[in-house]
N, C-alpha and C positions, 0 to 999 in steps of 0.2 A: 246514441251518439257518443263518440270517443274523442278525447283530445290528449295529447302527450306534451309535457313540458320540454323545452329545448335544453334546459340547464339542470334538470333534476329528473331522476327516474320515477316520475309521478304521472299517473294516468287518471283523468276524470272521465267517468262513464255514467250515462243516464240510461234508465231502463223503462220499459213500457208501463210498469206499475207505479211509476213516479219516483222510484229510488234514485239516489245520486251517490255514487261511490267514488272514493279516492283510493287508488290502488298503487302498490309498488310495481314498477314496470317490469322488473325481472322476476321477483318472487310471487307476484300476484296477491300478496298479502293485503288485506283491507286496512288502510290507514285511517279512514273515517267513513261513516255511513250515515245517510239521512233517509228515513223511510218515505218522506214526502217533502222534497227540497223546497218547493214553492207552493205548498198547500194544494188547492184544487186546480191551480192554473197549469195548463198544459205547456210543457217545455218545448220551445220552438227551435232555439239555437243555443249552443254551448261553446265556450272557448276558455283557454287558460293562458296566463302570461308565461314568459320564458322561465321565470324562477319556479313556477309551479305553486306559488303561494296564493295567487289570486285567481278565482274562478268567476267568470261572467256568464250570466244566463239571460236569455230573452224568452219571455213567455207570451202565450197567445192573448193574454189580457193586456198587452201593450206595455209591459213593465220590463225594465232592465234591472238586473240584480247583481250585486257583488257579494262574494263570499271569500273572506280570508280564513280558510278552513283550519289553519294551524292555531288560530287564536279566537275564532268566532264559532259559536255553536250552530248558527244557521245563517243563510243568506239574508241580505237586507236590500230593499228597493232603493235605487239611486236615480231613477228617471222613469217618467211615464210618457209614453209616446201617443201621438194621435194617428188616425188612420186605421185601417184594418189589415190584418194579415190574411192571406188567401190560401185556399186549397183548390186543387183540381184533381178529381178522381183519387183523392188521398195524398197527392203530392203537395208538399209545402213549398210555397214560393213567396216572393216578396219580402224576404228576410235574409239578413246576413249579420254576422257578429264576429269581429276579429280584432285581437290586440295587435298593435304595431310592433315592429322588431324590438324597440326599447321598452315596450310595455307602458309607456306614458300616455298613450292615446288608445281609445277603443272605438273602432269603426262600427257603426250601426246602419245597415241598409234596411229600409222598412217601407212596406206598402207601395204606393203608387210612384215609385221612382225617387223617394226621399232618401238622401244619404246624410248622415249625421256623424259628427266626430265628438266624442265625449272624453273628458279627463279619465284616464285609465286607472287612476290611483284612488282618489278620494271622492270629490264632488262630481256630479254630472254636469260639467261645464261644456256647453256647445261651442265649438270653435269654427264651425262653418257658418257663414252668413251673418246676418244681423238680427238683433232682437226685434220682433215684429208683432203685429196683431194676431189674435187667435185664429183668424180665418186667413187662408192663403190669398195672396195678391195675384193678379194675372201673370202667368209665366212661372209661378212658383209651384213646387210640389205640394200635395195635400199633406204629406207626412211632415211631422215636426216633433218638437218636444216641449212639454210644459214644465217649467221650473217651479221652485218652491213657492213663489208668490203668485203663481197662476198665469204668468206671462209665457207666451209661446215664442220659440225660436224657429226661424224659417230653415228649411232644409235645402240642400243642393239637389237639383233634379238630375239624377243619374239614370242610365239606361242599361239594358243587358240583363239576362236571366241571372238573378241572385247577385247582381252588382259586381261584375268583373273589376278587379282592383289590383294595384301593385304598389309596394312600398320601396323607398330607397333603403339601403343597407342600414343607415343610421336612424331610420324611422322619421326623418325630418320632412320627407316629401311623400305624398300619396297621389297616385294617378287613378282616375276614374274614366269610364266611358260616359260622356255626357252628350246632350243634344248638340249637333254640329261638330262632333269630333271628340277627341280625348282631351282631358283637362288635368293639370297638375296643381296641387294645393300645398301650401305650407301647413304642416301639422302643428306648428307652434301657435299660430294665431288664426288659421283658417284662410289666409289670404290666397286668392287665385293667382298663381305664378305664371301659368300659361294655359291657353285654351285654343280650340279649333285645330288641334294637332291631329293629323291623319285624315282619313276619308270623311267627307261631309255628308255622304249619302246614307250614313248609318250602317255601313257594312262591317265596321269593326266588331268583332265578337270576343276578342281577348286582347290582353295587353300585358307588357312587362316593362317595368322601369329599371334602368341600369342601376348597379349598386351605388353609383355616385349621384343618381337622380338627374343626370344631364341628358340622357337619351332615352327614347321609348320605342319599343317594337310592338306594332299592332298586328294581330292575326285577323285577317279579313275574310268575309264570305267570298268564295270564288277561288280560294287557294293562294292568296298572297300574304307574305310576311313582309312588312315594311318598317324600316328603321327611320326615326325622325330625331332631329335635334330639338330638345325641349324649348330652348330659349328663342329660337326663330321659327320653329315648325317646319324647317327645311327637310325634305326627304333626302336621306343619305344613301340608302340602297333598297332594292326591292327583289324579293325572291318569290318566284311563282312555282307552285307545286303542281305539276301536270302529270297526266298518265293514269292508267288504271292500277289499282292495288289488288286486282284479282277478285275472285269469287263473284264474277259477273258485274263488278262495279263499273258503272258508266259515268265518267266525270262530267259529261254533258248534262246528266240528270241530277247527280249528286256531286257538286264541286267539292274538291278536297279542302274544305275549310279548316283553319287551325283553331281548335277550341281551347287550347292551353299553350301558353308561352312562358318561358322562364330564362333569365340570364344565369350563367354559372356564377358562383360566388366571386371569382376573380374578374368577372366582367368580360372575359375573352370569348365566350361561346354563348350561343342562344339555342336552347332546345325547344322543340315544339311538337305537339301531337295533333293529329287530324281527327275531326269528328266523324269522318267516313273513311273506311279502309283500315282503320285501327293501325296506325303506323306512325313512327317518330322520325324526326330529322334533327340534325345538328349543324348549325351554321357558325362561321367565324363572325364574331360580332363586329369586327372592323370593316369587313368587306361584303358580308352577306353570302360569301362563297359556301357552297355545300361541302361540309367536311365529313359527314357520315349520314347514311340513310338506313333506317332500321328495316328489318325484314317484316313481312306481314305477320302479325301476331295471332291470327285466327279470330274466330268470332264473326260478328257482323257489325253493321253500323252501330257505333257506340258514342257515349258521351265521355270525354276526357275528364277525369275527376281531379287529378292533381299531378304536378311535376315537382319533385324535390331533389335538389342536388346535395351530394356530399360536400363537406367543407373544402376538400382538396381539389374539387372541380374535375375529378377523374371518373366519377360515377354518379349516376342519377337514377331515381325511381320514377316510374309513371304508372298510372292506373287508368283503367277503362271500365265503364259501366255499359254492358251490352247483353242484357238478360242476366248475365253473371258479372261479378266484379273480378277483374283480373289485375293483379299487381305485378309489375315487372321491374327488374333491376338491370341496368345496362352499364357494363364496365368497358372502358375504352383503353386500348393500348396507346403507347406514345405516338404522336403525330409523325407521319412520314410525308414524302412528296405527294402521295396519292390521297392524303387525308388520314383520318383516324381509322384504325382497324378495330373491329368489334372483338373484344376479348370474351365477353360472356353476356348473354341475355338470358335471364332465368326468371321463371314465374315464382314470385315469393309466396303468393297465395291466391286462391280463387274461391269465390263465394257463389253458390247456386242460389237462384231465386232472389237475387239482390233487390232490396227495397230501399226507399228513400231514406229511411232512418239508419241505414248502414253507411258508415263513413270511413273511408280509408285515410289514415293519418300517419305521417312519417316523422320520425325524429332524425334529422339529418346528421347530428353529431354522433349518435349512438346506433344509428341504423336499426332502430326498433320499429316494427310495424304493428299497429293494432287496428283491427277492424271490427265492426259490429254488424251482425247480419240482421235479417228481418225479424228473427226471434230474440234479438238482443243478447245472444250468447257472444262472449268475447273470444276472438280468435287471435292467436299470437304467432309472430314469426320474428326471429332474431337473426342478425347477420353479423358475422365477425365477432 
Protein backbone atom coordinates (compact mmCIF):
# COMPACT_ATOMS: atom_id res chain seq x y z
CA UNK A 1 0.00 0.00 0.00
CA UNK A 2 1.18 3.51 -0.79
CA UNK A 3 0.12 6.94 0.42
CA UNK A 4 1.46 10.36 -0.54
CA UNK A 5 1.27 13.48 1.61
CA UNK A 6 -0.49 16.49 0.10
CA UNK A 7 1.81 19.16 1.48
CA UNK A 8 5.19 17.42 1.50
CA UNK A 9 7.07 15.13 -0.91
CA UNK A 10 6.76 12.16 1.46
CA UNK A 11 5.54 8.67 0.58
CA UNK A 12 4.59 5.93 3.06
CA UNK A 13 4.81 2.42 1.59
CA UNK A 14 4.13 -0.97 3.16
CA UNK A 15 5.52 -4.24 1.83
CA UNK A 16 4.51 -7.90 1.99
CA UNK A 17 7.35 -8.77 4.36
CA UNK A 18 6.06 -6.30 6.97
CA UNK A 19 8.43 -3.44 6.20
CA UNK A 20 7.19 0.14 6.33
CA UNK A 21 9.20 2.77 4.48
CA UNK A 22 9.06 6.55 4.37
CA UNK A 23 10.43 7.74 1.04
CA UNK A 24 11.13 11.05 -0.65
CA UNK A 25 8.57 11.35 -3.45
CA UNK A 26 11.00 12.69 -6.04
CA UNK A 27 14.37 11.15 -5.23
CA UNK A 28 12.99 7.89 -3.75
CA UNK A 29 15.55 8.19 -0.94
CA UNK A 30 14.58 6.25 2.18
CA UNK A 31 13.81 8.74 4.96
CA UNK A 32 12.97 6.12 7.58
CA UNK A 33 12.51 2.36 7.63
CA UNK A 34 10.96 -0.15 10.01
CA UNK A 35 11.58 -3.89 9.45
CA UNK A 36 8.29 -4.84 11.12
CA UNK A 37 6.16 -1.80 11.80
CA UNK A 38 3.43 -3.55 13.80
CA UNK A 39 5.17 -6.72 14.92
CA UNK A 40 3.37 -9.87 13.80
CA UNK A 41 0.09 -8.06 13.09
CA UNK A 42 -0.84 -7.98 9.41
CA UNK A 43 -1.23 -4.45 8.08
CA UNK A 44 -4.73 -3.91 6.71
CA UNK A 45 -4.94 -0.20 5.88
CA UNK A 46 -2.53 2.73 5.74
CA UNK A 47 -2.96 6.50 5.52
CA UNK A 48 -0.95 9.68 6.08
CA UNK A 49 -2.02 13.20 6.99
CA UNK A 50 -1.55 16.21 4.70
CA UNK A 51 1.69 17.30 6.35
CA UNK A 52 3.28 13.88 5.94
CA UNK A 53 4.27 13.86 9.61
CA UNK A 54 1.66 11.42 10.94
CA UNK A 55 1.07 7.89 9.63
CA UNK A 56 -2.00 5.89 10.68
CA UNK A 57 -2.18 2.10 10.46
CA UNK A 58 -5.01 -0.42 10.85
CA UNK A 59 -3.95 -4.00 11.53
CA UNK A 60 -5.87 -7.23 11.35
CA UNK A 61 -5.71 -7.68 15.12
CA UNK A 62 -8.20 -4.79 15.38
CA UNK A 63 -5.78 -2.08 16.44
CA UNK A 64 -5.30 1.46 15.16
CA UNK A 65 -1.77 2.83 15.32
CA UNK A 66 -0.21 6.29 15.05
CA UNK A 67 3.36 6.99 14.04
CA UNK A 68 4.92 10.45 14.12
CA UNK A 69 7.88 9.13 12.24
CA UNK A 70 10.03 12.27 12.44
CA UNK A 71 10.15 12.10 16.25
CA UNK A 72 9.09 8.53 17.17
CA UNK A 73 11.06 5.34 16.64
CA UNK A 74 7.99 3.13 16.12
CA UNK A 75 4.17 3.29 15.89
CA UNK A 76 2.03 3.11 19.03
CA UNK A 77 -1.52 1.82 19.50
CA UNK A 78 -4.21 4.49 19.95
CA UNK A 79 -7.37 2.36 19.73
CA UNK A 80 -8.58 -1.22 19.83
CA UNK A 81 -11.60 -2.11 17.71
CA UNK A 82 -14.20 -4.81 18.15
CA UNK A 83 -15.57 -6.99 15.36
CA UNK A 84 -13.62 -8.89 12.75
CA UNK A 85 -11.98 -7.83 9.53
CA UNK A 86 -12.89 -10.08 6.65
CA UNK A 87 -11.37 -11.66 3.56
CA UNK A 88 -12.87 -13.28 0.53
CA UNK A 89 -10.55 -15.15 -1.84
CA UNK A 90 -7.69 -13.00 -0.64
CA UNK A 91 -9.55 -9.69 -0.98
CA UNK A 92 -9.58 -7.51 2.11
CA UNK A 93 -12.88 -5.88 2.87
CA UNK A 94 -14.73 -4.34 5.77
CA UNK A 95 -12.02 -1.80 6.45
CA UNK A 96 -11.25 1.83 5.66
CA UNK A 97 -8.79 4.33 7.08
CA UNK A 98 -8.59 7.98 6.03
CA UNK A 99 -7.52 11.31 7.47
CA UNK A 100 -9.86 14.23 6.88
CA UNK A 101 -8.65 17.24 4.86
CA UNK A 102 -7.50 19.12 7.97
CA UNK A 103 -5.92 16.03 9.53
CA UNK A 104 -7.78 16.55 12.80
CA UNK A 105 -10.05 13.55 12.36
CA UNK A 106 -9.33 9.98 11.31
CA UNK A 107 -12.16 7.96 9.73
CA UNK A 108 -12.20 4.24 10.48
CA UNK A 109 -14.61 1.94 8.67
CA UNK A 110 -14.57 -1.47 10.23
CA UNK A 111 -16.24 -4.86 9.99
CA UNK A 112 -20.03 -5.14 9.84
CA UNK A 113 -20.93 -1.64 8.77
CA UNK A 114 -19.35 0.19 11.69
CA UNK A 115 -17.99 3.68 11.00
CA UNK A 116 -15.95 5.48 13.64
CA UNK A 117 -14.38 8.92 13.81
CA UNK A 118 -11.24 9.27 15.89
CA UNK A 119 -9.19 12.24 16.95
CA UNK A 120 -6.54 12.42 14.25
CA UNK A 121 -3.80 13.93 16.36
CA UNK A 122 -3.34 12.50 19.85
CA UNK A 123 -5.95 10.46 21.73
CA UNK A 124 -8.38 8.04 20.12
CA UNK A 125 -11.55 9.96 20.92
CA UNK A 126 -14.67 8.70 19.19
CA UNK A 127 -16.92 11.49 17.99
CA UNK A 128 -19.63 9.37 16.36
CA UNK A 129 -22.47 8.18 18.56
CA UNK A 130 -22.62 7.92 22.35
CA UNK A 131 -20.70 5.95 24.87
CA UNK A 132 -22.53 2.72 25.38
CA UNK A 133 -22.40 -0.86 26.64
CA UNK A 134 -19.90 -3.40 25.40
CA UNK A 135 -22.52 -5.27 23.38
CA UNK A 136 -24.43 -3.59 20.54
CA UNK A 137 -28.03 -2.59 21.03
CA UNK A 138 -30.75 -3.36 18.42
CA UNK A 139 -30.10 -1.39 15.26
CA UNK A 140 -26.47 -0.69 16.08
CA UNK A 141 -23.44 -1.98 14.25
CA UNK A 142 -21.34 -4.71 15.83
CA UNK A 143 -18.18 -2.72 15.24
CA UNK A 144 -17.06 -0.29 17.88
CA UNK A 145 -14.09 0.88 19.86
CA UNK A 146 -12.92 0.09 23.37
CA UNK A 147 -11.35 3.04 25.16
CA UNK A 148 -8.73 3.08 27.88
CA UNK A 149 -11.08 2.18 30.74
CA UNK A 150 -12.71 -0.70 28.88
CA UNK A 151 -15.94 1.06 27.91
CA UNK A 152 -17.15 0.73 24.35
CA UNK A 153 -18.34 3.44 22.01
CA UNK A 154 -21.08 2.64 19.55
CA UNK A 155 -20.45 2.96 15.84
CA UNK A 156 -22.48 4.50 13.05
CA UNK A 157 -23.96 1.84 10.76
CA UNK A 158 -22.61 2.63 7.31
CA UNK A 159 -23.12 0.66 4.10
CA UNK A 160 -21.31 0.22 0.81
CA UNK A 161 -18.17 -1.66 -0.15
CA UNK A 162 -15.32 -0.26 1.96
CA UNK A 163 -17.46 2.64 3.19
CA UNK A 164 -17.92 5.26 0.42
CA UNK A 165 -17.41 8.67 2.02
CA UNK A 166 -16.77 12.31 1.20
CA UNK A 167 -15.46 15.27 3.22
CA UNK A 168 -16.16 18.97 2.88
CA UNK A 169 -13.15 21.06 1.90
CA UNK A 170 -12.54 22.25 5.46
CA UNK A 171 -12.98 18.77 6.90
CA UNK A 172 -15.83 19.90 9.15
CA UNK A 173 -18.43 17.67 7.48
CA UNK A 174 -18.36 14.01 6.47
CA UNK A 175 -20.93 12.24 4.27
CA UNK A 176 -21.54 8.48 4.42
CA UNK A 177 -23.93 6.05 2.77
CA UNK A 178 -26.12 4.77 5.60
CA UNK A 179 -29.27 2.72 5.88
CA UNK A 180 -32.17 4.67 4.38
CA UNK A 181 -30.03 7.04 2.31
CA UNK A 182 -26.97 9.24 2.72
CA UNK A 183 -26.11 11.01 5.97
CA UNK A 184 -23.94 14.02 6.79
CA UNK A 185 -22.16 14.36 10.13
CA UNK A 186 -20.29 17.11 11.93
CA UNK A 187 -16.70 16.01 12.45
CA UNK A 188 -16.38 18.39 15.39
CA UNK A 189 -18.66 16.47 17.74
CA UNK A 190 -20.13 13.68 15.59
CA UNK A 191 -23.60 15.21 15.44
CA UNK A 192 -25.90 13.97 12.70
CA UNK A 193 -26.61 17.04 10.55
CA UNK A 194 -28.77 15.41 7.89
CA UNK A 195 -30.02 11.93 7.05
CA UNK A 196 -32.24 10.18 4.54
CA UNK A 197 -30.66 12.08 1.65
CA UNK A 198 -30.99 10.38 -1.70
CA UNK A 199 -32.56 7.06 -2.69
CA UNK A 200 -34.03 5.00 0.13
CA UNK A 201 -33.79 1.74 -1.78
CA UNK A 202 -30.07 1.35 -1.16
CA UNK A 203 -29.15 2.12 -4.76
CA UNK A 204 -26.53 4.75 -3.89
CA UNK A 205 -23.08 3.36 -4.62
CA UNK A 206 -20.94 6.47 -4.40
CA UNK A 207 -21.25 10.03 -3.17
CA UNK A 208 -19.51 13.39 -3.25
CA UNK A 209 -19.95 16.27 -0.83
CA UNK A 210 -19.55 19.77 -2.27
CA UNK A 211 -16.55 21.80 -1.05
CA UNK A 212 -18.82 23.86 1.21
CA UNK A 213 -20.64 20.77 2.46
CA UNK A 214 -24.08 22.09 1.54
CA UNK A 215 -24.82 19.84 -1.44
CA UNK A 216 -24.33 16.15 -2.15
CA UNK A 217 -24.20 14.17 -5.40
CA UNK A 218 -25.01 10.46 -5.24
CA UNK A 219 -24.01 7.95 -7.89
CA UNK A 220 -26.75 5.34 -8.08
CA UNK A 221 -27.05 1.86 -9.51
CA UNK A 222 -28.85 2.09 -12.83
CA UNK A 223 -26.90 5.03 -14.17
CA UNK A 224 -28.19 8.08 -12.29
CA UNK A 225 -26.21 10.95 -10.82
CA UNK A 226 -28.44 12.98 -8.50
CA UNK A 227 -27.67 16.23 -6.69
CA UNK A 228 -29.37 16.99 -3.36
CA UNK A 229 -29.47 19.90 -0.95
CA UNK A 230 -28.08 18.67 2.36
CA UNK A 231 -30.24 20.85 4.63
CA UNK A 232 -33.57 19.77 3.12
CA UNK A 233 -32.79 16.58 1.18
CA UNK A 234 -34.41 18.19 -1.85
CA UNK A 235 -33.41 16.87 -5.27
CA UNK A 236 -31.77 19.60 -7.37
CA UNK A 237 -31.09 17.76 -10.60
CA UNK A 238 -30.78 14.26 -12.03
CA UNK A 239 -28.51 13.03 -14.81
CA UNK A 240 -29.13 9.65 -16.42
CA UNK A 241 -26.27 7.95 -18.21
CA UNK A 242 -27.75 5.83 -20.98
CA UNK A 243 -26.53 3.98 -24.03
CA UNK A 244 -23.87 1.43 -24.73
CA UNK A 245 -20.18 2.10 -24.24
CA UNK A 246 -19.18 -0.42 -26.86
CA UNK A 247 -17.39 -3.77 -26.59
CA UNK A 248 -20.73 -5.58 -26.53
CA UNK A 249 -21.94 -3.72 -23.47
CA UNK A 250 -25.67 -4.15 -22.93
CA UNK A 251 -27.02 -1.43 -20.56
CA UNK A 252 -30.10 -3.55 -19.87
CA UNK A 253 -27.87 -6.23 -18.36
CA UNK A 254 -25.13 -4.06 -16.87
CA UNK A 255 -26.48 -0.57 -16.09
CA UNK A 256 -23.96 2.23 -16.31
CA UNK A 257 -23.62 2.76 -12.59
CA UNK A 258 -21.38 5.51 -11.28
CA UNK A 259 -18.82 4.01 -8.94
CA UNK A 260 -16.83 7.18 -8.23
CA UNK A 261 -17.95 10.82 -8.02
CA UNK A 262 -16.02 13.98 -7.16
CA UNK A 263 -16.60 17.75 -7.13
CA UNK A 264 -13.94 19.97 -8.64
CA UNK A 265 -12.08 22.08 -6.04
CA UNK A 266 -13.97 25.23 -7.05
CA UNK A 267 -17.29 23.41 -6.79
CA UNK A 268 -18.41 24.24 -10.34
CA UNK A 269 -18.01 20.79 -11.90
CA UNK A 270 -18.79 17.18 -11.01
CA UNK A 271 -16.72 14.34 -12.47
CA UNK A 272 -17.85 10.74 -12.37
CA UNK A 273 -16.70 7.38 -13.70
CA UNK A 274 -18.82 4.34 -14.45
CA UNK A 275 -18.34 0.85 -13.09
CA UNK A 276 -19.13 -0.59 -16.51
CA UNK A 277 -17.94 0.67 -19.86
CA UNK A 278 -14.92 2.33 -18.25
CA UNK A 279 -15.80 5.86 -19.11
CA UNK A 280 -15.95 9.31 -17.49
CA UNK A 281 -18.36 12.24 -17.61
CA UNK A 282 -18.18 15.87 -16.51
CA UNK A 283 -21.30 17.76 -15.42
CA UNK A 284 -21.95 21.37 -14.48
CA UNK A 285 -22.59 21.32 -10.75
CA UNK A 286 -25.24 24.03 -10.88
CA UNK A 287 -27.51 22.45 -13.49
CA UNK A 288 -26.37 18.85 -14.02
CA UNK A 289 -25.87 19.59 -17.71
CA UNK A 290 -23.41 17.30 -19.45
CA UNK A 291 -20.30 19.37 -20.21
CA UNK A 292 -17.99 16.60 -21.39
CA UNK A 293 -18.13 12.87 -22.03
CA UNK A 294 -14.94 10.87 -22.13
CA UNK A 295 -14.13 8.40 -24.82
CA UNK A 296 -14.10 4.68 -24.14
CA UNK A 297 -10.81 3.94 -22.43
CA UNK A 298 -10.49 0.29 -23.34
CA UNK A 299 -10.44 -2.74 -21.12
CA UNK A 300 -13.55 -4.37 -19.77
CA UNK A 301 -15.88 -3.91 -16.84
CA UNK A 302 -13.86 -2.42 -14.04
CA UNK A 303 -13.92 -0.89 -10.61
CA UNK A 304 -13.22 2.86 -10.39
CA UNK A 305 -10.42 3.29 -7.90
CA UNK A 306 -10.19 7.03 -7.45
CA UNK A 307 -10.82 10.47 -8.96
CA UNK A 308 -8.51 13.34 -8.05
CA UNK A 309 -8.71 16.91 -9.30
CA UNK A 310 -5.87 19.34 -9.77
CA UNK A 311 -6.26 22.49 -7.61
CA UNK A 312 -6.99 24.69 -10.66
CA UNK A 313 -10.05 22.58 -11.58
CA UNK A 314 -8.78 22.24 -15.16
CA UNK A 315 -7.45 18.71 -14.98
CA UNK A 316 -8.26 15.50 -13.15
CA UNK A 317 -6.95 11.97 -12.80
CA UNK A 318 -9.01 8.82 -12.68
CA UNK A 319 -8.08 5.18 -12.29
CA UNK A 320 -9.74 1.88 -13.14
CA UNK A 321 -9.15 -1.64 -11.96
CA UNK A 322 -10.06 -4.07 -14.72
CA UNK A 323 -7.68 -7.00 -14.63
CA UNK A 324 -5.05 -4.29 -14.91
CA UNK A 325 -4.94 -0.92 -13.23
CA UNK A 326 -5.02 1.98 -15.66
CA UNK A 327 -4.47 5.56 -14.55
CA UNK A 328 -5.52 8.40 -16.83
CA UNK A 329 -5.20 12.17 -16.81
CA UNK A 330 -7.82 14.37 -18.50
CA UNK A 331 -7.00 17.97 -19.37
CA UNK A 332 -9.83 20.22 -20.52
CA UNK A 333 -9.70 23.29 -22.72
CA UNK A 334 -11.67 26.40 -21.88
CA UNK A 335 -15.43 26.01 -21.90
CA UNK A 336 -17.29 26.99 -25.08
CA UNK A 337 -20.94 27.06 -26.08
CA UNK A 338 -20.76 23.34 -26.78
CA UNK A 339 -19.12 22.52 -23.47
CA UNK A 340 -15.55 21.59 -22.62
CA UNK A 341 -13.20 20.32 -25.29
CA UNK A 342 -10.90 17.50 -24.38
CA UNK A 343 -7.33 18.65 -24.71
CA UNK A 344 -5.61 15.50 -23.69
CA UNK A 345 -6.42 12.15 -22.18
CA UNK A 346 -3.30 10.18 -21.47
CA UNK A 347 -2.49 6.97 -19.65
CA UNK A 348 -0.19 7.84 -16.77
CA UNK A 349 0.50 4.23 -15.91
CA UNK A 350 -0.80 0.69 -16.28
CA UNK A 351 -0.20 -2.26 -13.98
CA UNK A 352 -0.64 -5.85 -15.20
CA UNK A 353 -2.08 -8.50 -12.89
CA UNK A 354 -3.30 -5.87 -10.48
CA UNK A 355 -3.97 -7.16 -6.98
CA UNK A 356 -5.90 -5.81 -4.01
CA UNK A 357 -2.71 -4.65 -2.30
CA UNK A 358 -1.89 -2.37 -5.19
CA UNK A 359 -3.30 1.10 -4.64
CA UNK A 360 -3.25 4.12 -6.93
CA UNK A 361 -2.67 7.35 -5.03
CA UNK A 362 -2.43 10.83 -6.43
CA UNK A 363 -0.96 14.03 -5.08
CA UNK A 364 -3.19 16.72 -6.53
CA UNK A 365 -0.90 19.67 -5.94
CA UNK A 366 2.27 18.11 -7.29
CA UNK A 367 0.71 15.62 -9.71
CA UNK A 368 2.87 12.81 -8.44
CA UNK A 369 1.42 9.36 -8.94
CA UNK A 370 2.62 6.34 -7.02
CA UNK A 371 1.25 2.84 -7.30
CA UNK A 372 2.13 -0.49 -5.74
CA UNK A 373 1.68 -3.66 -7.72
CA UNK A 374 0.95 -7.18 -6.50
CA UNK A 375 4.67 -7.79 -5.93
CA UNK A 376 4.94 -4.58 -3.88
CA UNK A 377 7.38 -2.96 -6.27
CA UNK A 378 6.95 0.81 -6.40
CA UNK A 379 6.15 2.39 -9.74
CA UNK A 380 6.40 6.12 -10.25
CA UNK A 381 5.06 8.64 -12.74
CA UNK A 382 5.47 12.39 -12.46
CA UNK A 383 3.67 15.07 -14.43
CA UNK A 384 4.69 18.67 -14.95
